[in-house]
C-alpha positions as a Markdown table, in Angstrom:
| # | Residue | x | y | z |
|---|---|---|---|---|
| 1 | Met | 81.6 | 95.5 | 92.9 |
| 2 | Cys | 79.4 | 97.9 | 93.7 |
| 3 | Lys | 76.9 | 99.9 | 91.5 |
| 4 | Gly | 75.0 | 103.1 | 91.6 |
| 5 | Gly | 73.8 | 103.6 | 95.2 |
| 6 | Glu | 74.9 | 100.5 | 96.7 |
| 7 | Asn | 76.9 | 100.8 | 100.0 |
| 8 | Met | 80.6 | 100.9 | 99.6 |
| 9 | Thr | 83.2 | 99.0 | 102.5 |
| 10 | Asp | 86.6 | 100.1 | 102.4 |
| 11 | Asp | 87.8 | 96.5 | 100.8 |
| 12 | Glu | 85.7 | 97.0 | 97.9 |
| 13 | Leu | 87.5 | 96.0 | 94.7 |
| 14 | Ile | 87.9 | 98.6 | 91.7 |
| 15 | Ser | 88.8 | 98.8 | 88.4 |
| 16 | Gly | 91.9 | 100.5 | 86.8 |
| 17 | Ala | 89.6 | 102.4 | 85.1 |
| 18 | Glu | 87.7 | 103.2 | 88.4 |
| 19 | Ala | 90.6 | 104.2 | 90.6 |
| 20 | Ala | 92.1 | 107.0 | 87.8 |
| 21 | Arg | 88.3 | 108.4 | 87.9 |
| 22 | Leu | 88.5 | 108.3 | 91.8 |
| 23 | Met | 92.3 | 110.1 | 91.4 |
| 24 | Asn | 91.1 | 112.3 | 88.4 |
| 25 | Ala | 94.2 | 110.8 | 86.4 |
| 26 | Lys | 95.1 | 108.9 | 83.1 |
| 27 | Arg | 95.0 | 105.1 | 83.9 |
| 28 | Ser | 98.4 | 105.0 | 83.1 |
| 29 | Glu | 99.0 | 107.5 | 86.1 |
| 30 | Val | 97.6 | 104.6 | 88.0 |
| 31 | Thr | 100.2 | 101.8 | 86.8 |
| 32 | His | 102.9 | 104.3 | 87.5 |
| 33 | Tyr | 101.7 | 103.9 | 91.1 |
| 34 | Glu | 101.3 | 100.2 | 90.9 |
| 35 | Lys | 105.1 | 99.8 | 89.7 |
| 36 | Arg | 106.1 | 102.2 | 92.7 |
| 37 | Gly | 105.0 | 100.1 | 94.6 |
| 38 | Thr | 102.5 | 102.4 | 96.2 |
| 39 | Leu | 99.4 | 101.1 | 95.1 |
| 40 | Pro | 99.0 | 97.1 | 95.9 |
| 41 | Val | 97.0 | 94.8 | 93.6 |
| 42 | Ala | 94.6 | 93.7 | 95.9 |
| 43 | Lys | 93.6 | 90.8 | 92.8 |
| 44 | Glu | 94.3 | 89.9 | 89.6 |
| 45 | Glu | 92.6 | 88.5 | 86.5 |
| 46 | Trp | 93.2 | 87.4 | 83.3 |
| 47 | Glu | 91.2 | 87.8 | 80.0 |
| 48 | Gly | 93.5 | 86.1 | 77.9 |
| 49 | Asn | 96.9 | 86.8 | 77.8 |
| 50 | Arg | 95.3 | 90.6 | 79.0 |
| 51 | Arg | 95.8 | 91.6 | 82.8 |
| 52 | Lys | 92.8 | 92.8 | 84.9 |
| 53 | Pro | 94.5 | 94.4 | 88.1 |
| 54 | Trp | 91.8 | 95.0 | 91.1 |
| 55 | Tyr | 92.7 | 97.9 | 93.8 |
| 56 | Arg | 91.3 | 98.4 | 97.3 |
| 57 | Arg | 88.6 | 101.6 | 97.3 |
| 58 | Ser | 90.8 | 102.4 | 100.6 |
| 59 | Asp | 94.3 | 102.5 | 99.0 |
| 60 | Val | 92.9 | 104.6 | 96.3 |
| 61 | Glu | 91.5 | 106.4 | 98.3 |
| 62 | Lys | 94.2 | 107.1 | 100.4 |
| 63 | Ile | 96.1 | 108.2 | 97.8 |
| 64 | Val | 94.0 | 111.0 | 96.4 |
| 65 | Ala | 93.9 | 111.9 | 100.2 |
| 66 | Phe | 97.4 | 112.5 | 100.2 |
| 67 | Arg | 97.5 | 114.2 | 96.8 |
| 68 | Gln | 94.6 | 116.8 | 97.9 |
| 69 | Ala | 97.3 | 117.4 | 100.9 |
| 70 | Arg | 100.3 | 118.0 | 98.9 |
| 71 | Asp | 98.1 | 119.9 | 96.9 |
| 72 | Asn | 96.8 | 122.1 | 99.5 |
| 73 | Met | 100.5 | 122.6 | 101.1 |
| 74 | Asn | 102.0 | 123.9 | 98.0 |
| 75 | Ala | 98.8 | 126.2 | 97.2 |
| 76 | Val | 99.8 | 128.2 | 100.8 |
| 77 | Ser | 103.7 | 128.1 | 99.8 |
| 78 | Ala | 102.8 | 129.7 | 96.6 |
| 79 | Glu | 100.7 | 132.2 | 98.6 |
| 80 | Asn | 103.6 | 133.0 | 101.1 |
| 81 | Ala | 105.8 | 133.1 | 98.7 |
């Protein structure tokens, strides 16, 4: 995982907490995207009986871009109504 200042690549794996931060959402929303199949799990780790999924930063960024485009379209539609 990249720490502050390091170069990031499209295949960088990030935790669910980091995905939620990038999406400006709760962690449960990240899980919702995962369960719907919109956000694939790139890697899974287990700490005892606790599952820790890792996601590709590029996949999370696609969702962020989609949500921003959707919000922009909704704002334009509201202005034209």
